[in-house]
C-alpha positions in Angstrom: 148.9 71.5 46.5 147.7 71.2 50.3 144.5 72.8 50.6 143.6 75.3 53.6 141.1 72.4 54.7 143.9 70.0 54.4 146.3 71.7 56.3 143.9 72.6 58.9 142.6 69.4 59.9 146.4 68.1 60.6 146.8 71.1 62.3 143.7 70.0 64.7 145.0 66.3 65.1 148.3 67.2 66.1 146.3 69.3 68.9 144.1 66.4 69.7 140.7 67.8 69.0 137.9 67.9 66.6 137.5 70.6 64.1 134.3 72.9 65.0 132.4 73.7 61.6 130.0 76.4 61.0 127.5 76.7 58.0 125.8 80.2 57.5 123.2 80.7 54.5 125.1 83.4 51.9 122.8 86.5 52.0 121.0 85.9 54.5 119.1 88.3 55.8 121.2 90.4 53.5 124.4 90.6 52.0 126.3 93.0 54.6 125.2 91.4 57.6 125.8 88.1 56.0 129.6 88.8 55.4 129.6 90.1 59.0 128.1 86.7 60.4 130.9 85.0 58.6 133.7 87.6 59.2 132.9 86.8 63.3 132.8 82.7 63.2 136.9 82.4 63.6 137.2 85.0 66.1 134.1 83.1 68.0 136.2 79.7 67.9 134.9 78.6 64.0 137.9 75.9 62.6 136.2 76.2 59.3 133.3 77.8 57.7 130.4 76.4 55.2 128.7 78.9 53.5 125.5 77.9 51.8 124.5 78.9 48.2 121.1 79.4 48.6 118.3 77.5 45.9 114.8 77.5 45.4 114.8 73.7 46.0 116.8 72.5 48.5 115.9 68.7 49.2 118.5 68.1 52.0 118.1 71.1 53.9 115.2 71.6 56.9 112.8 74.2 57.1 115.4 76.2 59.0 117.7 76.3 56.0 115.0 76.4 53.7 113.7 79.6 54.7 117.3 81.1 55.4 117.3 80.4 51.3 114.4 82.0 51.0 115.3 85.1 52.9 118.8 84.9 51.0 117.2 85.0 47.3 114.1 87.3 48.3 117.0 90.1 49.4 118.8 89.7 46.1 121.3 87.1 46.8 123.3 85.4 43.5 125.8 82.9 42.9 128.1 85.6 41.8 127.7 88.2 45.3 128.2 84.5 47.4 131.9 84.3 45.7 132.3 87.8 46.0 131.5 87.9 49.8 134.3 84.9 50.0 136.7 87.1 48.5 135.7 90.4 51.0 136.1 87.2 53.4 139.8 87.3 52.1 140.8 89.9 52.6 140.9 90.1 55.9 141.3 86.1 56.7 143.2 84.5 54.7 144.0 81.0 56.6 140.1 79.8 57.7 139.1 76.8 55.2 135.9 77.9 53.7 134.0 75.0 51.4 130.5 76.1 49.3 127.9 73.8 49.7 124.6 73.6 48.3 123.0 72.0 44.8 124.1 71.6 41.6 121.5 73.6 39.6 123.1 77.5 40.3 126.8 76.0 39.6 125.5 74.6 35.9 123.9 77.8 35.1 126.6 79.9 36.2 128.9 77.9 34.3 131.2 74.9 35.8 134.2 76.1 34.9 133.6 80.1 34.9 132.4 78.7 38.7 135.4 77.4 39.2 138.0 79.4 37.9 135.8 82.7 39.9 135.0 80.3 43.2 139.0 79.3 43.3 140.9 82.5 42.4 138.2 83.8 45.5 139.6 81.8 48.1 137.1 78.9 48.0 138.6 76.0 49.2 136.0 73.3 48.8 132.9 72.4 47.7 129.4 69.8 49.0 127.5 69.7 46.2 124.7 67.4 47.7 122.7 66.4 44.7 125.6 65.2 42.6 126.3 61.3 43.2 129.5 59.9 42.6 128.0 58.5 39.0 127.9 62.3 37.9 131.7 62.8 38.8 132.4 64.3 35.6 130.1 66.7 35.4 131.8 69.0 38.4 133.4 66.5 40.7 137.0 65.6 38.6 136.8 69.0 37.3 136.8 70.9 41.1 140.0 68.1 41.9 141.4 69.7 38.8 140.9 73.2 39.9 142.7 72.5 43.4 139.5 72.4 45.5 138.7 69.9 47.8 135.0 67.9 46.3 133.5 66.7 49.8 131.0 64.2 49.9 128.5 62.9 52.2 127.7 59.5 53.4 124.7 58.2 55.6 123.3 55.6 58.3 122.0 54.0 54.9 125.4 54.3 53.1 127.1 50.3 53.6 130.0 49.0 53.0 129.5 48.0 49.3 128.1 52.1 48.3 131.2 53.1 50.6 133.9 53.2 48.0 131.9 54.4 45.4 130.9 57.5 47.8 135.0 57.6 49.1 136.1 57.8 45.3 136.9 61.2 44.6 135.9 62.4 47.7 138.9 64.6 49.5 139.4 67.3 52.4 137.0 65.4 54.2 133.9 63.0 54.7 130.7 64.5 56.1 129.0 61.8 57.7 125.0 62.5 57.9 124.3 61.6 61.3 120.7 61.2 60.8 118.1 59.7 58.2 116.6 62.6 57.0 116.6 66.8 56.6 118.5 69.2 58.3 117.8 70.0 61.8 115.0 67.1 61.9 116.3 65.0 64.8 119.2 64.6 67.5 122.0 62.3 66.5 123.0 59.3 69.0 126.8 59.6 70.0 127.0 55.9 70.2 126.2 55.0 66.7 127.6 57.9 65.4 131.3 57.6 66.7 130.2 53.5 65.3 129.6 54.6 61.7 132.6 56.8 61.8 134.7 54.0 63.0 133.3 52.0 60.2 134.0 54.8 57.3 137.7 55.0 58.7 137.8 51.4 57.4 137.8 52.6 54.0 139.3 56.2 54.2 142.2 57.8 55.9 140.3 61.3 55.2 138.8 62.9 58.4 135.2 62.6 59.0 133.0 65.6 60.3 129.6 64.7 61.3 126.6 66.9 61.0 122.8 67.2 60.8 121.2 67.7 64.7 124.0 69.4 66.6 122.5 72.4 68.3 124.3 73.1 71.5 127.5 72.7 73.6 126.7 69.6 75.0 125.7 67.6 71.8 128.5 69.2 70.0 130.9 67.4 73.0 129.3 64.5 72.9 129.5 63.8 68.5 133.1 65.3 69.0 134.8 62.8 71.0 134.0 60.8 68.2 134.6 62.1 65.0 137.3 64.4 63.4 134.9 67.6 63.0 131.5 68.7 64.4 129.0 70.7 61.9 126.7 73.1 63.4 124.0 74.7 60.6 120.3 74.6 61.5 121.0 75.6 65.0 122.8 79.2 64.0 120.5 79.6 61.4 117.6 79.7 63.6 119.6 82.6 65.5 119.7 84.5 62.4 115.9 84.1 62.5 115.5 85.0 65.7 117.8 88.2 65.6 115.3 89.6 62.9 112.1 92.3 63.6 108.9 91.4 62.2 109.7 92.2 58.6 112.6 89.8 58.6 115.3 92.8 58.6 118.6 92.8 60.2 118.7 95.2 63.9 122.6 95.0 63.8 123.1 92.4 66.9 122.8 88.9 64.6 126.6 88.7 64.2 127.0 89.0 67.8 124.4 86.6 68.4 125.4 83.7 65.8 129.3 84.6 67.3 127.6 84.0 70.9 126.6 80.4 70.5 129.4 79.8 67.9 131.4 80.3 71.7 129.6 78.1 73.4 129.7 75.5 70.5 133.7 75.8 70.2 133.6 75.5 74.2 132.2 72.5 73.9 134.2 70.9 70.8 137.3 71.9 73.0 136.4 70.3 76.4 135.7 67.1 74.3 139.8 67.1 73.8 140.8 67.9 77.8 137.7 65.3 78.2 139.6 62.1 76.2 143.0 63.6 77.7 141.8 63.1 81.6 142.8 59.9 83.1 
């Protein structure tokens, strides 16, 4: 069965452009505001949504996303509430692909079988679990694939041609290429190096390759979109959430609009890459 992720990438390929993949932390700064943000993303131009599952020890994330997770957990966000948010989103949008992104510990505590069943029934399309290497595929990856969910793996600048086949084995939906060596939001990617890396990965797989870490604005989104199948933006959007809050860290009613405004700019950047490539 074809997933929403696969359908969306196929449609965008036919349209000749990259996907804009937006990340937001579930429950940041509270469940209601977070759901409002998620609902606003497709209308603002997001092609796909990654929803972070807050965790106390997010080792791959930089300060912005770490802080978002802390805010969410302090506001009482749980994995069950995150899955319910997807269910609530699906009540009004049955087309936009949704990926849950995070770490294995909360899933393990929740129970793998229960998590996969609940996530699938809520309308989740794929998973990114950054601390489960290919050697641990039996833990979650294989069961997820059997449940009809895409399991999306990360490749990095240090993933050489010897390691790459193992990373790509059992990966589905798309490959997430981490454009820098380091944590999220810590540096700006080099478009030339990214394009070369995407080309190298594509020699090993027919899957789309989306690039994330360090994309902050329309210009960088456009530059990455010219050499990739997708552009992932996370820390920049999470920072917009933070800046929209009052001195006590509470939402003031403008958070979703502020996030949507940046997403619209990013979407224009991604779409302008298509126009640039089509111009003689």
